[in-house]
LUMPALO-231112 format. One line per field, with one value per residue: residue number from 1; residue in one letter; x, y, z of N, C-alpha, C in turn. Coordinates in steps of 0.2 Angstrom, whole numbers. Each point is the difference from the previous one (the first is absolute). Last residue first. Layout:
<atoms>
pos: [NUM  ...]
code: [A  ...]
n.x: [X  ...]
n.y: [Y  ...]
n.z: [Z  ...]
ca.x: [X  ...]
ca.y: [Y  ...]
ca.z: [Z  ...]
c.x: [X  ...]
c.y: [Y  ...]
c.z: [Z  ...]
</atoms>
This chain:
<atoms>
pos: [117  116  115  114  113  112  111  110  109  108  107  106  105  104  103  102  101  100  99  98  97  96  95  94  93  92  91  90  89  88  87  86  85  84  83  82  81  80  79  78  77  76  75  74  73  72  71  70  69  68  67  66  65  64  63  62  61  60  59  58  57  56  55  54  53  52  51  50  49  48  47  46  45  44  43  42  41  40  39  38  37  36  35  34  33  32  31  30  29  28  27  26  25  24  23  22  21  20  19  18  17  16  15  14  13  12  11  10  9  8  7  6  5  4  3  2  1]
code: [X  X  X  X  X  X  X  X  X  X  X  X  X  X  X  X  X  X  X  X  X  X  X  X  X  X  X  X  X  X  X  X  X  X  X  X  X  X  X  X  X  X  X  X  X  X  X  X  X  X  X  X  X  X  X  X  X  X  X  X  X  X  X  X  X  X  X  X  X  X  X  X  X  X  X  X  X  X  X  X  X  X  X  X  X  X  X  X  X  X  X  X  X  X  X  X  X  X  X  X  X  X  X  X  X  X  X  X  X  X  X  X  X  X  X  X  X]
n.x: [-27  11  18  10  12  8  23  18  0  -14  -22  -15  -9  -19  -20  -8  -11  -23  -16  -7  -15  -23  -11  -5  -18  -22  -6  -7  -23  -16  -1  -12  -23  -8  11  19  10  11  0  6  4  6  11  6  7  -14  -26  -16  -18  -3  -5  2  3  -3  -17  2  8  19  21  9  11  23  17  9  16  23  16  9  13  22  17  22  15  18  5  -6  -22  -16  0  -11  -24  -11  -3  -19  -20  -6  -10  -24  -14  -10  -6  6  6  -7  7  20  -2  -9  14  15  -8  -3  18  10  -7  16  24  15  12  20  12  22  22  19  7  9  17]
n.y: [-144  5  -1  -2  2  -4  10  18  22  18  -7  -4  18  10  -9  4  20  2  -10  13  18  -4  -3  18  13  -7  5  22  6  -5  14  19  -1  2  22  20  25  27  29  28  25  26  16  9  -17  -18  -7  -14  -16  -23  -22  -26  -20  -14  8  16  22  2  -5  18  16  -5  1  21  10  -7  9  21  4  -14  -22  -18  -24  -10  3  -14  -9  7  24  13  -1  12  24  7  -2  17  19  -1  -9  -22  -26  -27  -22  -1  18  -3  -12  11  15  -10  -7  16  8  -12  0  7  1  -3  18  12  17  14  4  -11  4  -11  -3]
n.z: [-105  26  21  26  27  23  11  3  11  -6  -5  18  12  -8  5  22  4  -6  14  18  -4  -1  21  13  -7  7  22  5  -4  16  19  -3  3  22  9  10  6  5  6  0  12  10  21  22  15  -8  -9  -19  -19  -16  -18  -14  -21  -19  -18  -20  2  14  -10  -12  12  8  -16  -6  15  -1  -16  2  21  -1  0  -1  5  7  25  18  5  17  3  -16  0  17  -2  -12  11  14  -9  -2  21  15  14  1  -9  -23  -14  -12  -21  -19  -13  -15  -21  -17  -12  -18  -23  -20  -4  -19  -12  14  18  13  9  -10  -27  -23  -21]
ca.x: [1  -6  -3  0  -3  -5  -4  1  4  7  4  2  6  6  1  3  6  4  1  4  7  2  1  5  6  1  1  7  5  0  3  7  1  0  -7  -2  0  -3  3  -5  2  -5  0  -2  4  6  5  2  4  -3  4  -4  2  5  -3  -1  -6  -6  -2  -3  -6  -5  -1  -5  -7  -4  -2  -3  -7  -2  -6  -2  -5  1  0  7  3  0  3  7  3  0  6  6  1  2  8  3  -1  6  -3  -3  3  -2  -6  1  3  -5  -5  3  1  -7  -2  3  -4  -7  -3  -3  -7  -1  -4  -6  -5  -3  1  -5  -2]
ca.y: [-1  -2  4  -5  3  -4  -6  -5  -5  3  2  -6  -3  4  -2  -7  0  3  -4  -6  2  1  -7  -3  3  -1  -8  -2  3  -5  -6  2  0  -7  -3  -5  -7  -5  -7  -6  -6  -4  -1  5  5  -2  5  1  6  5  5  5  3  -4  -3  -7  0  2  -6  -5  3  0  -7  -2  3  -3  -7  0  1  6  3  6  3  -3  6  2  -3  -7  -4  2  -3  -7  -2  1  -5  -5  1  0  5  5  7  5  0  -6  1  5  -4  -4  4  2  -6  -2  5  -1  -5  2  2  -6  -2  -2  -6  1  4  -4  3  3  -4]
ca.z: [-8  -4  -5  -7  -6  -3  2  -4  3  2  -6  -4  3  -2  -7  -1  2  -5  -5  2  1  -7  -4  3  -2  -7  -1  2  -5  -6  2  0  -8  -2  1  -5  2  -5  1  -2  -4  -2  -8  -4  1  5  1  7  2  5  2  3  6  3  6  -1  -5  3  4  -5  -2  5  2  -5  0  6  -1  -6  0  3  -3  3  -3  -6  -5  0  -6  0  6  0  -6  1  4  -4  -5  4  0  -6  -4  -1  -3  4  7  3  3  6  6  3  4  6  4  3  5  7  4  0  6  3  -2  -7  0  -4  4  5  7  3  6]
c.x: [-5  2  -6  -4  1  -2  -5  -4  1  4  7  4  2  6  6  2  4  7  5  2  5  7  3  1  6  7  2  2  7  4  0  4  8  1  0  -7  -3  0  -4  3  -5  3  -6  -1  -2  4  5  5  1  4  -4  4  -5  3  5  -3  -2  -6  -6  -2  -4  -7  -6  -2  -4  -7  -5  -2  -4  -7  -2  -6  -2  -6  2  2  8  3  0  4  8  2  0  6  6  1  3  8  5  -3  6  -2  -3  3  -3  -6  1  4  -5  -4  3  2  -7  -2  3  -4  -7  -3  -3  -8  -2  -4  -6  -5  -3  2  -6]
c.y: [4  -1  -3  5  -4  3  -2  -6  -6  -5  2  1  -6  -3  4  -1  -7  1  3  -4  -6  2  2  -7  -4  3  -1  -7  -2  3  -5  -6  1  -1  -7  -3  -4  -7  -5  -6  -4  -6  -6  -1  6  6  -2  6  1  5  4  6  5  3  -5  -4  -7  1  2  -6  -5  2  0  -8  -2  2  -2  -7  0  1  6  3  7  3  -3  5  2  -3  -7  -4  0  -4  -7  -1  1  -7  -5  0  0  6  5  6  5  -1  -6  1  4  -5  -5  4  3  -6  -3  5  -1  -6  1  1  -6  -2  -2  -7  1  4  -4  3  4]
c.z: [-4  -7  -4  -5  -6  -7  -5  1  -5  2  2  -6  -3  4  -2  -7  0  2  -5  -5  2  0  -7  -3  3  -2  -7  -1  2  -6  -6  2  -1  -7  -2  2  -5  4  -4  1  -2  -4  -1  -7  -4  0  5  1  7  1  5  3  3  7  4  6  -2  -4  4  4  -5  -2  5  2  -5  0  5  -3  -6  1  3  -5  4  -5  -7  -5  0  -6  -1  5  0  -6  2  4  -4  -4  4  0  -6  -4  -1  -4  5  7  3  4  6  6  4  4  7  5  3  5  7  4  0  7  3  -1  -8  0  -3  5  5  7  3]
</atoms>
């Protein structure tokens, strides 16, 4: 039986979706994103810094995010915010994931799935 504390392979793409969604709501720094994912998913999805920071850096390189450095309580933090390109990417990803989850739910519930010939 798989460990419920690990993230299976089908989770590819989920970190990007979650990061974009959270940053569409408000600007955050990296560790804040890690904590927000845990909290908002009821700890069903736990993504460490080793996942979140590469996603943040990749999205920034692609122009989906902007960053700014700020010192808070003597600590330097990099805050990330979503760009217009990031909002478009979020919209595309949300549509794809919505279709995918609906299709999976249909199969699991014994619904509309029709095999192709």
